N, C-alpha and C positions, 0 to 999 in steps of 0.2 A: 590306222594302224600301221605301224613302221615296223616291218619284220625283216631282217638281213640274215640270209643264209650264207653261211662261211665268213672268216675272218676276213676275206680279200674283198667281201662286200660291204663292209661297213664303210658309211663314209667317212673319210680324213677327217671332217671338220665336226664330227659328232661330240668327241670331248674337248674341244677348243676350248671352254670354259670350265672344265672339268664332268665329271658324271657321279652319279651315286648308283651302286651296281648290286644287286643281289644275284647269286649263283645258286646252282641248282636243277635237277630235272622236272620238277614240278609236276609230276605227273598226276592228273586229276585237279590240280589247283585246288588243295581241300582247305579247310579251315586254317591248318597249320601253316602252310603256304601263303596263305591269304593275309595272316598276320605278318610274314616275312615281306612280302611284298608291299603291304600298306605302309610298313616303317621304313622300307626305302623310298616311297612316294613321298613320305610325310618330309622325310630328310631331303630329298632333291628340291621339293618346295622351298623348303626352308634356307638352302643354299642358292637357289635361283638356279639351278643347272638341270639338264635332263636325267631322267631316272632311266635304268635300264636294266632288263633281265637277261640274263646270260644263261643260256640252257643248251641243251644237247639232244639231238635227233640223228641215228637212233640212240636207243638208252645205253650208256656205258657198258651195261652187261653183255652185249654182244660183242665187245672186245675181250672182257676179263673173263666170262662165263658165258658162251655163247648156248651151250645145253640148258642154260639158267635163265633165259631172257623172261621178265614179268609180263605177264599179258598189261596191256597199254591201258590205262582208264581212259586217255584222252589224247587226240592227235596234236602233235605240235602247233599246228595251226589253232584247234581250241584252245591250247595252253595260252598261246598268244592274246586270243582275243579276251579270254577270261581276265589275264593281267592287264590288258589294254582296259577293260572295264573299270577296274580297280584304278587306275591311274597311270600306268607305267608308260612311258613317252616312247622306248624303243625296246624291241626282243632282237637279240643275237642268237642265232641257233647255230651251233658247230656240229658237223659230223663228228663224232668220237672214234679218231683212228687211233692206229698202233702207235704212229709219230706223236700225236698228242698226250697218248697214255705215258710216252717214253720220258715226257717232260719233268724235270725235277721240279719240287715245290716253289724253287725260287723262279725257275724258267718261266712257271705256269704264271705267277704274280708279274714278272716283268713283262711277258709278251702279251698278256690279256688287260690285265689292271692299269699297268703303267703306259705300254706302248700304244695298245689299241685305244684305250678307253678312257684314259687319264683320270683314273679313279680318284676322288678325293674319300669318297666312304665306301664301304663294301658292309652286306648284309649277310648272314649265314647262318643256317641251324647248328645246334650244337651236335650234330650227327654228322657233319660237311667234312668231306675229305677231298684229297686234291693231288696232283702229281704222282710221279711215278710209282705204281704200287699202291696207290691211295696213301702214300706215307705222309703226307700233308694232313695234319689236324688242326681245328681251329685255333689254338694256339700258336703254332707255327704261322699260320694267316695273320694273327695278331703281332706277332715279332716282326715277320716280314713285312707287314703293312707300317708299322711303326718306323722301320728303317727307312721307307720309302715315302713318308709324310702321308700316310692312307689311314684314315680310322676306319677299323674293324669293329664290328658290333655282332656279336655271338648271340641270337635268341635261344632260350630254353625252348624243346619240343612241346608242343601243345599236350596238355594232358585231360582227357575227359576221366569219369570217376574212376574207370577200371582198365584203362589203355591209353596208349599213345597214339594221337591221330597222326595215322600213316598213309602211305597209299598200299603198304603191305596188308594192313588191317581193313581197308577198304576191299581189298580184293578178296579177303577171305570172306567177308562179310556177303558179297557178291555170290562168290562159289557155293555159299550155305543158302542163297535164297533171303537172307535178312536185310532187304531193301530199306528198310527204314532206318535201320543202324548205318547203312551206307552212307544215306543221305544226310544223317547226323552229322557223320563226319565230314563228308564235303561240304556241308555248308548250304545245298539247294539238292533238287533232285538229281540222280543220276540220270545220264542221257545219252543218246547215242544217236549220231547223224549219217545220212547216206542217199544215194540215189535210189529211188522206187524202181524195183525192177520185176520182171513176171515171175511168179510162182508155178505151181502146178495148175493153177486156175480155177480150182474146184470150189474155193472160197465163195465165190460169188455165183457161179455156176451150179454147184451140187448142194451147197449148204445154204444159200442164201445169205452168207456175212462176207463180202467182199473185204479185201484184206490189203494194205499197203506192206508189201514183203520189202525188207532189207537183209542183205547177206553181207557177213564182215570176215576178213581172215583171222586164223586162229589168234594172231599175235594181239588183237582186241579183247578186252575183257566184257563179258557178259553177265548178267543175273543167271541164277541157276535155272534150268528148264523148269517151266511152269507159266500159270495165268498170271497177269498183273493188270491193275488199274492204272491208268497215267493219262498222258494228253499226248496228240500229234501235232507238231505244227508245220504248215507248208512254209520252207523259208526262202524259197527262192523260185521264180518260174523261169529264169534265165536258161536252163538248160531244158531239155525235152522238146517238146511241140514249139515249132517257132511262133505259132497264131498265139501261143499265152504269154511270149514274153512281154514283162512289165505288167501282167495281169493283177489285178486287186484283188481276184478272186478266180477259182476255179472249181468247177461245179457248183455245189453250193459251200464250200469250205471258202473263207476268207483267208486269204495270204497273209500269216504273222500272227493268226490267232490261235491261242493253244483250245484244241478241240478234245473232249473228254473221249477216251480210247481203251478197248480191251486190248491188252497186248498178250501173246504166246510168243514164247521163247522156246525153242525147243527144234526136234528133227521130225514132227509128226508121226509119232510111232504108231498110230490106228493106219497110217497108209504105208507102213514098211520101212521107215526111217528115211528121211531126205536130209539133204545139207542143213547145218543148223541155222535158223533164220529168225529174225525179229518180225513178226507179222501182226498189224496193228489193224484191228476193225473201230472205225470212228462212228461214234455214234450220233446216229440223226443227220448225218450229213453223206452226201455222194459227189465222188468226182473222179476222174480217170487222171491218176497220179503217176503214170509210168513215164520216167525219165525226169522226174522233177526231184528236187532236193528236200528232204523233210530232216524233223527231229522228233524223237521218241523220249519222252520222260516217265521214269517210273516212280511211282508213288506208293503203291501198295501190292504185297503180293495177296493173291486170291487163293491159289491152289497150286499143287505140283503137277506135273504131267501126268497124263494118265492115258492109256489105251483103251478104245471102246470097241463093243463087238460088232456095231453096226452104225451106220448114217444117223438113225433116229437116235440113238444113245448119244452119240455124238452131238447132234443140234441140240439136243435136250440141255447137254453139260454148257454149251457156248450161250444158250438162252439165258441160262443161270448165270454166266460169266457176265453177261452185258448187264443183267440187272444188279448183280454185286457191284459192279462198276458204277453205274450208275448211282448208287446207294452211298458207296466210298466216298465219291466225288461230288456228290449234291450238298 
């Protein structure tokens, strides 16, 4: 994966033969984004030049409306990985600064598409804006591109039956616990990645259900509090215990395998509210995952978060969650 952070880090010869570029935040790399990226990849291959995804981190809203920055569906590294899987050759990430925000639409085109990337073709969605105060619209990009010998392709936003497929729509579905609708818009299960850290320790000790615990800053989107059926995958053993480096299995868990899991999202209200976490109990497997990187995929919502009056009530509920997870995923 070729990912370049900052305009000054882009190799000078990247655009030597020209490039095909797609521009956007691409948060979540949902089905609409995938259509855009795939179109750029196909055109680049037709022209025998590199394809480039030009994106931003942090989100441009940080500059325009810092009080309204949306929760992120994916890290920039995850966006780059997903785009690379589709076929993108290079990902250029820039920090959206006040200086960049001050560029006129013409400056934006000249500095990025002409001077930096030597773009021969550009693909954007029809809600694309660029330049100072988002003054540039797709028709402006087409005009500026034509003047500079760049073919500009504006793609319609992807529509499902009653909504536009968008990052905003997906965030809304996650907030409401509609994980199946979010997954449909994404074109894959919503997932989170992180390093397993120590929680309160009661999962295995007091409850008999050891969990892999992940914690995330508020800037990242999570599904609504509740219990979900999904999968946990041990992604890497390069971190954490040095004795596990390059291991193919941790405990009874094969590295890289999708393992059925009952997943709790929330603050553990039965125990008086704790930091919001994602806690995964992997069915039929045991391992010490502390310090290891895992991914957690959400497939189905089983129930909302509830408060129980005793440990026995909670254990009974967890047993049902495990049985329901097994039933849903079988």
